[in-house]
N, CA, C and O of each residue as an XYZ file, in Angstrom:
328
protein
N       0.088     20.680     -5.717
C      -0.031     19.525     -6.824
C       0.439     20.536     -8.008
O      -0.015     21.667     -8.178
N       1.394     19.932     -8.753
C       1.482     20.855     -9.977
C       0.387     20.916    -11.270
O       0.004     21.789    -12.049
N       0.069     19.267    -11.010
C      -1.485     19.510    -12.096
C      -0.871     18.911    -13.738
O      -1.471     18.854    -14.811
N       0.662     18.492    -13.356
C       0.632     17.929    -14.604
C       1.270     16.812    -14.504
O       1.743     16.703    -13.373
N       1.624     15.453    -15.535
C       1.544     14.209    -15.947
C       1.321     13.378    -16.869
O       1.577     13.937    -17.935
N       0.901     12.096    -17.068
C       1.155     11.310    -17.953
C       0.277     10.338    -18.265
O       0.096      9.382    -17.510
N      -0.410     10.496    -19.503
C      -1.382      9.215    -19.190
C      -0.932      7.792    -19.077
O      -0.021      7.476    -19.842
N      -1.315      7.032    -18.408
C      -0.743      5.407    -18.070
C      -2.203      4.205    -18.845
O      -2.056      3.107    -19.381
N      -3.313      4.884    -18.631
C      -4.193      3.607    -19.100
C      -5.712      4.708    -19.588
O      -6.256      5.597    -18.934
N      -5.998      4.226    -20.836
C      -7.389      4.588    -21.329
C      -7.807      3.622    -22.154
O      -7.290      2.682    -22.758
N      -9.590      4.399    -21.947
C      -9.689      3.478    -23.117
C     -11.596      4.672    -24.089
O     -12.048      5.713    -23.613
N     -11.880      4.300    -24.745
C     -12.659      5.391    -25.113
C     -13.840      4.919    -25.222
O     -14.207      3.772    -25.474
N     -14.752      6.388    -24.907
C     -16.656      5.610    -24.609
C     -16.937      5.909    -26.031
O     -16.428      6.788    -26.727
N     -17.991      4.873    -26.401
C     -18.283      5.651    -27.652
C     -19.862      5.073    -27.846
O     -20.661      5.471    -28.694
N     -20.055      4.187    -26.987
C     -21.932      4.170    -27.237
C     -22.340      4.317    -25.195
O     -21.498      4.376    -24.299
N     -23.440      4.331    -25.087
C     -24.093      4.421    -24.383
C     -24.678      3.117    -23.613
O     -25.508      2.673    -24.406
N     -24.668      2.468    -22.726
C     -24.565      1.102    -22.852
C     -25.690      1.546    -21.317
O     -25.686      2.624    -20.722
N     -26.653      0.183    -20.972
C     -27.330      0.710    -19.894
C     -28.171      1.867    -19.967
O     -27.912      2.651    -20.879
N     -29.608      2.281    -18.812
C     -29.980      3.169    -19.284
C     -29.882      4.237    -18.064
O     -28.876      4.176    -17.356
N     -30.937      5.271    -17.765
C     -31.697      6.212    -16.981
C     -29.956      7.220    -16.676
O     -30.041      8.424    -16.919
N     -28.645      6.736    -16.222
C     -27.720      7.341    -15.415
C     -27.007      7.907    -16.490
O     -26.379      8.963    -16.556
N     -27.289      6.683    -17.639
C     -25.610      6.672    -18.852
C     -26.453      7.867    -19.454
O     -25.885      8.941    -19.651
N     -27.647      7.727    -19.719
C     -28.009      9.063    -21.208
C     -27.638     10.264    -20.633
O     -28.040     11.247    -21.256
N     -26.779     10.561    -19.303
C     -26.571     12.048    -19.299
C     -25.530     11.894    -19.904
O     -25.207     12.882    -20.563
N     -24.680     10.822    -19.967
C     -23.199     11.552    -21.168
C     -22.942     11.255    -22.088
O     -21.815     11.083    -22.552
N     -24.442     11.067    -22.794
C     -24.853     10.677    -24.757
C     -24.069     11.767    -25.464
O     -23.352     11.569    -26.444
N     -24.296     13.068    -24.807
C     -24.256     13.796    -25.771
C     -22.527     14.304    -25.975
O     -22.144     15.007    -26.910
N     -21.659     13.775    -24.898
C     -20.631     13.662    -24.675
C     -19.821     12.486    -25.668
O     -18.651     12.632    -26.023
N     -20.606     11.396    -26.011
C     -19.926     10.280    -27.110
C     -19.101     11.057    -28.175
O     -19.601     12.181    -28.217
N     -18.511     11.011    -28.677
C     -17.222      9.700    -28.154
C     -16.478     10.383    -26.823
O     -15.883     11.459    -26.885
N     -16.577      9.781    -25.911
C     -15.377     10.523    -24.734
C     -14.038      9.791    -24.047
O     -13.989      8.562    -24.102
N     -13.057     10.456    -23.463
C     -11.758      9.311    -23.120
C     -11.920      9.438    -21.566
O     -11.960     10.460    -20.882
N     -11.997      8.215    -21.222
C     -11.848      8.357    -19.329
C     -10.180      7.415    -19.783
O      -9.837      6.632    -20.669
N      -9.397      8.198    -18.349
C      -8.049      7.730    -17.990
C      -7.384      7.845    -17.139
O      -7.207      8.939    -16.604
N      -6.663      6.468    -16.647
C      -6.246      6.932    -15.479
C      -4.690      7.875    -15.735
O      -3.880      7.536    -16.597
N      -4.581      8.514    -15.250
C      -3.594      9.461    -15.524
C      -2.889      9.512    -14.102
O      -3.395      9.521    -12.980
N      -1.159      9.550    -14.623
C      -0.421      9.356    -13.150
C       0.294     10.896    -12.773
O       1.099     11.457    -13.517
N      -0.140     11.390    -11.577
C       0.675     12.841    -11.472
C       2.058     12.702    -11.298
O       2.550     11.614    -11.000
N       2.868     13.935    -11.495
C       3.861     14.127    -11.336
C       4.150     13.328    -10.199
O       4.734     12.256    -10.360
N       3.693     13.858     -8.663
C       3.926     13.795     -7.712
C       3.838     12.446     -7.245
O       3.953     12.194     -6.046
N       3.652     11.608     -8.062
C       3.279     10.304     -8.008
C       1.427      9.409     -7.610
O       1.166      8.214     -7.747
N       0.524     10.476     -7.143
C      -0.383      9.478     -7.098
C      -0.728      9.498     -9.017
O      -0.194      9.983    -10.014
N      -2.356      8.358     -8.585
C      -2.508      8.192     -9.879
C      -4.070      8.117     -9.911
O      -4.484      7.421     -8.984
N      -5.007      8.601    -10.662
C      -6.649      8.925    -10.634
C      -7.241      9.026    -12.161
O      -6.939      9.425    -13.286
N      -7.969      8.585    -11.650
C      -9.418      8.039    -13.140
C      -9.791      9.610    -13.225
O      -9.999     10.256    -12.197
N      -9.876     10.304    -14.780
C     -10.128     11.234    -15.015
C     -10.613     11.050    -16.286
O     -10.566      9.908    -16.744
N     -11.302     12.392    -17.289
C     -11.487     12.424    -18.421
C     -10.324     13.065    -19.152
O      -9.549     13.828    -18.576
N     -10.219     12.740    -20.425
C      -9.483     13.922    -21.881
C     -10.130     14.372    -22.009
O     -11.284     13.943    -22.023
N      -9.712     15.773    -22.221
C     -10.374     16.495    -23.185
C      -9.550     17.566    -24.026
O      -8.322     17.620    -23.953
N     -10.248     18.348    -24.768
C      -9.888     19.022    -25.383
C      -9.078     18.393    -26.472
O      -8.146     19.094    -26.865
N      -9.244     17.077    -27.122
C      -8.256     16.304    -27.532
C      -8.983     15.397    -28.303
O      -9.628     14.521    -27.728
N      -8.972     15.501    -29.898
C      -9.518     14.123    -30.813
C      -9.315     12.887    -30.126
O      -8.212     12.552    -29.696
N     -10.168     12.321    -30.033
C     -10.344     10.572    -29.122
C      -9.149      9.742    -29.641
O      -8.422      9.089    -28.892
N      -9.006      9.816    -30.936
C      -7.591      9.704    -31.719
C      -6.375     10.031    -31.700
O      -5.523      9.768    -32.549
N      -6.241     10.724    -30.547
C      -4.741     11.696    -30.909
C      -4.741     10.817    -29.206
O      -3.628     11.028    -28.723
N      -5.340     10.214    -28.519
C      -4.793     10.242    -27.231
C      -3.833      8.862    -27.173
O      -4.114      7.813    -27.752
N      -2.477      9.126    -26.236
C      -2.254      8.065    -26.025
C      -1.516      7.560    -24.994
O      -1.809      8.039    -23.899
N      -0.738      6.825    -25.004
C      -0.306      5.953    -23.643
C       1.248      6.849    -23.334
O       2.168      6.976    -24.142
N       1.187      7.367    -21.988
C       2.393      8.311    -22.440
C       2.395      9.747    -22.120
O       3.152     10.410    -21.412
N       1.688      9.963    -22.595
C       1.275     11.447    -23.461
C       0.560     11.980    -21.582
O      -0.118     11.585    -20.634
N       1.517     13.320    -22.196
C       2.213     14.342    -21.105
C       0.408     15.323    -21.721
O      -0.134     15.567    -22.799
N       0.091     15.591    -20.141
C      -1.104     16.595    -19.507
C      -1.130     17.019    -18.820
O      -0.272     16.915    -17.943
N      -2.187     17.819    -18.754
C      -2.263     18.844    -17.727
C      -3.596     19.204    -16.772
O      -4.647     19.169    -17.413
N      -3.730     19.527    -15.421
C      -5.045     19.442    -15.208
C      -5.953     21.096    -16.247
O      -5.299     22.047    -16.675
N      -7.132     20.982    -16.353
C      -8.276     21.995    -16.598
C      -9.591     21.680    -16.404
O     -10.414     21.269    -17.222
N      -9.748     22.003    -14.806
C     -10.516     22.060    -13.801
C     -12.019     22.751    -14.822
O     -11.953     23.730    -15.566
N     -13.155     21.978    -14.580
C     -14.037     22.409    -15.516
C     -15.240     22.351    -14.008
O     -15.297     21.408    -13.219
N     -15.903     23.341    -13.956
C     -17.847     23.766    -13.479
C     -18.504     23.060    -13.996
O     -18.851     22.900    -15.166
N     -18.748     22.483    -12.868
C     -20.232     21.428    -12.575
C     -21.279     22.376    -12.382
O     -22.085     22.725    -13.244
N     -21.207     22.878    -10.888
C     -22.248     23.427    -10.829
C     -21.288     25.041     -9.689
O     -20.098     25.341     -9.585
N     -22.458     25.608     -9.129
C     -21.883     26.609     -8.382
C     -20.495     26.047     -7.751
O     -19.402     26.584     -7.570
N     -20.853     25.104     -7.563
C     -19.902     24.537     -6.021
C     -18.909     23.160     -6.212
O     -18.224     22.588     -5.364
N     -19.069     22.905     -7.414
C     -18.098     21.616     -8.203
C     -17.520     21.581     -9.013
O     -18.126     21.511    -10.083
N     -16.049     21.605     -9.054
C     -14.877     21.698    -10.239
C     -14.540     20.522    -10.208
O     -14.448     19.980     -9.107
N     -14.215     19.676    -11.586
C     -13.968     18.422    -11.877
C     -12.574     18.412    -12.719
O     -12.377     18.934    -13.816
N     -11.265     17.359    -11.566
C      -9.908     17.970    -12.881
C     -10.056     17.144    -13.603
O     -10.033     15.962    -13.259
N     -10.231     17.509    -14.698
C     -10.008     16.712    -16.046
C      -8.598     16.962    -17.081
O      -8.310     18.147    -16.912
N      -8.216     16.724    -17.465
C      -6.893     16.299    -18.223
C      -6.951     16.862    -19.731
O      -7.817     16.413    -20.482
N      -5.975     17.912    -20.223
C      -5.803     18.043    -21.748
C      -4.312     17.794    -21.926
O      -3.416     18.066    -21.126
N      -4.220     17.256    -23.062
C      -3.060     17.589    -23.192
C      -1.859     18.532    -23.578
O      -1.963     19.311    -24.526
N      -0.562     18.427    -22.713
C       0.363     19.767    -22.245
C       0.968     20.503    -24.017
O       0.979     20.029    -25.153
N       1.309     21.571    -23.541
C       1.477     21.978    -24.122
C       3.226     22.174    -24.702
O       3.476     22.869    -25.686
């Protein structure tokens, strides 16, 4: 896979709803959750990073940016393509 795609749909999370687990995401607010269509066909749910939430647009070209969550876990997140 090339790691390139475009934003199919997205939402901006602006507040914590609920308790416990949701609090873990509070430092990241606001953040974008998006469906990204990869150039090769699959669609996945991910975060858009390295981009102001106001700048995210439908059809925006993005590329993968892996973020390390633990020594064993890397998550594919996406940022605007250059």
